[in-house]
N, C-alpha and C positions, 0 to 999 in steps of 0.2 A: 681476230684474236689479238693482233698487235695494237689495234685501236683501243680496245678495252683496257689493256695494260698501260697504254699511254695515259688514259684518263685516270687510272688508279695512281700512277706516278704523280700526275698533276694534283690530284686530291690529297696525296700525302704532303706535297709541298704546301698546299693551302692550310691543311691541318697543323703542320709544324709551324708555319709562319704566324698563324692566328693565335696559337696556344702559347707561343714563346713569351709574350709579355705577361700572360697570366701566370705561367710557370715561374717567372722571375719576380713576381710581385712580393713574395716573401723576403727577397733580398732588399728591395726598395723600402719595405716597411720599417725596419729599425733605422735606416738612414734618414727617412723622412721624419720619423719620431725625434731623432736627435737634432736634426736641422731646424725644425719648426717648433719643437716642444709639444707636438700633438700626441694624444694617447694612441695606443695600439688599436683600441677598439674603434676610435674615430676614423683612423686611417683604413681599417678593415671594411668600414662601411662603403668605401668607394668600390672595392672589388665585389662586395655583396650586392651593391646596387647594380653593377654591371651584370652579374650573374642572374639576378632577378629579372631585370629588364630584358636580358637576352632570352630567358626562358619564356617570358610573356610574348616576345616577338617571334620565337622559334616556331610556334604554331602557324603564324601568318606566313613566315618564310617557307615552311614546309608545304603549306597549301598552295602558295604561288608556284613553287617548284613542281608540284604535282600537275598543275594546270598548264604552265607555260615553259617548263624546263628549268634546269638549275643555273644556267650560265649567267643571265643578267642579274638575278637576285643575289647570287653568290658574289659577283663582281662588286655590286653596290655595297653589300655589307662589309666586304673586305676593305674597300676604300674608306668607309666610315670608321672602321676600327683603326686603320693606319693613321688617319687624320687625328683621331682622338689621342692615341698614344704619342704622336708627334707633338701635339699641342700641350701634352702633359709636361713637356720640358719647360713651359713658361709659367707654371703655377706658383702662386705666392700665398694662396689661401685655400681653406678646405673646400669651399664651394667650387673653386676651379678644379680641384682634384675630382670632386663628385661629377662635375659637368663633363670633363674630358675623358676620364676613365670610367666613371659610373654610367653616364648617359650615352656618350658616343661609343665608348668601348663596349658597352652592353649591347646596343643595337648592332654594332659592327661585328661582334663575335657570336651573334645569335644563329648564324646560318651554317657555319663551317662543319660542325659535327653532324647536324641533322641532314644536310645535303650530301655530305660525304657518305654517310651510312646508307641512305636511301638510294643514292645513285649507284653505289657499288652493288647493293642488293639487286637492283634491276639488271645490271650488266652480267653478274655472275650467278649461275644456278649451281654449278659444281664448285667445290672447295670454297664456298661462300664465307664460312667462318674464318678460314685462313686469310683470304684476301681482305676481308673486313679488318682483321687483326693487323695486317701489314699496313693498311692505309691509316687506321686509327692509331697505330703506334707512333705516328708523327706527334701526337699529344704527349706521349711518354718520352720520346727522344728529346722533346723540348725541355723536359726536366733535367736530362743529362747535360745538355749544352747551355741552356739559358741562364741557369743559376750562376755557374762559374763565370760565364761570359759577362753577365751583368755585374758581378762583384769585381771582376778585373777592369771593366770599363769605368765603373764608378771610381775606382782607385786612380785610374789613368786620366779620364776625361771629366769626371764629376757626374752626379746623378742626372743633371739636366740634359747633358749631351748623350747620356746613355738612353734616356727616354727617346731622344731624337733618333738615335741609331735603330732602336727597336721599331719605332713607327715607320721609319723609312724602309727598313727591311720588309716589313709587312706589306707596304704599298707596292714595292718593286717586285719581290719574289711571289708573294701571294696574289697580287693583282695580275701579273702575267700568267700565272698558272690557271686562274679562273677562265681564261680565254679558251682553254682546251676542253673544258668540262661540258658534257652534253649527255642527254638520255640516249639509250640505245634505240635503234629503229624498232618499230613494233614488229616482231618482238624477238629478242635473243633467246629467251627460254623456250624450249620446244613445247608444243601443245601437249604432247604425251607426258612429258615430265611435269608440266604444270597441273595437268588433270589428276595425276597421282599424288603429288606432294604439296601442291601450292595452288589452291583455287584463286581466282582473280581477287577475291578478298571482299571485306565489308567496307561500307562507306563510313565516313567519320561519324555520322549520326548513329549508325548501328553500333559502332564501337563505344560511343558514349553511354549506351544502354547496357554494355557488357561489364559486369562487375570485375572481370579480370583486368580490365584497363585500370581500374582504380586501385586494385592490389599492386599492380606493377608501378603505378604512379607513386604510391606510398613507399614501395621498395626502393625505387631510384632516388626518392627524396632523402631517405636515410643514408644510402650509399654516397650520395653527393655531399651530404653534410659532413660525414666522417672524413672523406678523402681530402676535401678542401680545407677543413679545419687543421688536419695534420700537415698538409703540404704548405699552407700559408704560415703556420706558426712554428714549424720545425726549425727554421733558421733562428728566429728570436729565442726559442727554447734552448737551442744549442749555444747561442751567445750568452744567455743567462748562466750557463755552466762554464763560462770562461773561454769559450772557443772563439777564435778570430772570425771576422766576417768571411774571409776567403775560405777558411776551413769549414765554417758552418754551411756555406753554400754547397759544399761537397755532399751534405746531407741530401740535398735535392738531386744531386747527380746519382747518389746511391739509390735513391727512390726511383729515378728515371731509368737506370740500368735494369733494376729488378722489374719495373713495369714494362719495359720493352720486351724483355725475355718472357715475362708472363703473358703479355698480349699475344705474341706470336706463337709461343709454345702451347698455351691453353686454347688459342684460336684453332690451331691444327687439331688438338684433342677433341674440341667440341664437335668437329665434323665426324668423329668416330665414336666418342662416348656419349654425346648429347649434351645440350646446354645445362640441363638440370644437375647432372653429375658434376660437371665442371664448376658450376656455381657453388655447390656444397664444398668442394675441395678448396676453392678460393676463399670463401668466407672463413673456413677453419684457419687458413694461413694468416689472414688479416687479424683475426682474434688472437692468435698465438703471438704475432708480432707486437700488437698493442699491449698485450699483457706484460711482455718483457719490457716495453717502453716505460711502463708505470714504475719500474724499479730503478729508473735512472741509470741505464747501462753506460759503461765507458765509451769513449768516442768510437773505437774500432767496432765494438759490438753494436753501437747505435747505427752505424752505417749498414751493417748486415741486417739488422731489424727492419730498417727502412726499405732495403732491397726486397726483403720477403713481403713486407706490407705492399710494396708496389706490384710485385708479382700477383698477389691475391686480388688487389683492386682491379688491375687492367684485365686479368683473365676473367674475372667476374663481369666486368663491364662488357667485354666482347660477347660473353655468353648471353648477357641481357639483350644486347642489340640483335644478336642472332635469333633470339626468341620472338621478336616483334613480328616479322613476316610469317613465322610459323603459326602464330596465334591469330593474326588479323589479315594476312594476305598482302597483296600489293596495290589494291585499288586506291587506297588513301594513305599509302605508307609514309609519305613525307609529312602529312598533317598529323597522323597518329604519332609518329616519332617526335615531331615538334611538340605535341601536347605532353608526351611522356617526358621530354626534355625539360618542360616546365617544372616537373617534380624534382629532377636532378638538380637543376639550377636553383630552385627554391631552397633545397637542402644545402647546396653549396653556398648560397647567400647567407643563410642563417649560421652555419657552422663556424666560419671564421670570426664573425661578429660576436657570437656567443662566447667563444674561447677568449677573444680579445677583451671583452668587458669583464668576464670572470677573472681573467688575469689582472686587469686593472684594479678589481675589488679585493682580490686575495693575494696577489703577487705570486700565483702558482697556476700551472696548467693541470693540476691533479684532478680536479672535478671533471672538466670536459674530456680529458684523456681516459678517465675511468668509465664514463658513460658510453664511450665509443664502442667497445666490444658488445655491450647490451644492444645498441642500435643495430649492429651488424647481424646479430643473431635474429633479431626481429625481422630484419630485411630478408633473411633467408626464408622465413616462414611465409612472408608476403609473396616472395618470388614463386614459391611452390604453389600457392593458390593461384597466382596470376598466370602461370605458364601451364596450368592444367588444360586438358582437352576440353572441348566444348561440352561434351557429355558429362565429364567429371564436374566441371564448373556448374552445370545446371542442376546436378544432383546434390551439390555441396550445401 
């Protein structure tokens, strides 16, 4: 009992450390644009490259973790990410930004989410949604802390030293935490429980032939595109409305607070109400929040809107991750989760770049922010198809 909670705590530390530079990227974006004169779209390409490469690499990372355990591959990827964000402190050209954050950061952040979710799923059969929520909330807590910390450090130390701080933190805290992570002995879940609720599962080859996988892939792509578009561009959006960098960074904090509450609260509810019900509730919250955002609310209302949006995103994300072993079992969980993560990261890669270049062309975020609610409603339909029982999916 104590060992699995120690591993859960270590994975929380890894998730938080690895996601903090991603969460803070929206703070660096306007600073880099002002310092170098680069467009917001061009700078967004660095994060989008990282997300896309991370998605492509996530399948490999998940498959390695399935076969050889999570510790070594997680430690390697965390070290790569730490080195990339540390070296970002030396950039003087766009290609260096793309190399250190896009390439090294992308490979380095490919494993933390996939390995955290698959490892926790293997360790916990009861209260799984809640524990997944607690561990993955590290991603959301990073939005509470990383944005204001980055803004404060940039004001105090400059953006170069701030990159250095974030990279060093990832190497030290994230790297040490990976040394604790391991898979459970075969096996923690009782055979009786497994036989009733969770068969050993399908292979990756069988999953590829199941159309539910591709419905879920498309669903996560849309969800990733919306959340990263909003989280990356909400600070520049706020600054365009006359809010200072420090105050604008609090938009990420509001988002992170809502996301943390939503992750844990809806994670607990998913154990009782089911993932499909929770996903419906969460998408409604996101659509409502983005609809209000379109009207350009005042600063105080903006923070509330982002908190509600964060609640919806993180609650739905937990419901999605909770659904994967229910649909496909545990046999190739890491590889399947990694393959699905390619969808999320592909959307997350396209969303910020799309919004950035549309802004460059029109001077407004109206078009991308208007399309976001439509994408969320479509993702809900895809999730319903992808999470259907095998019998329902076969007859559809």
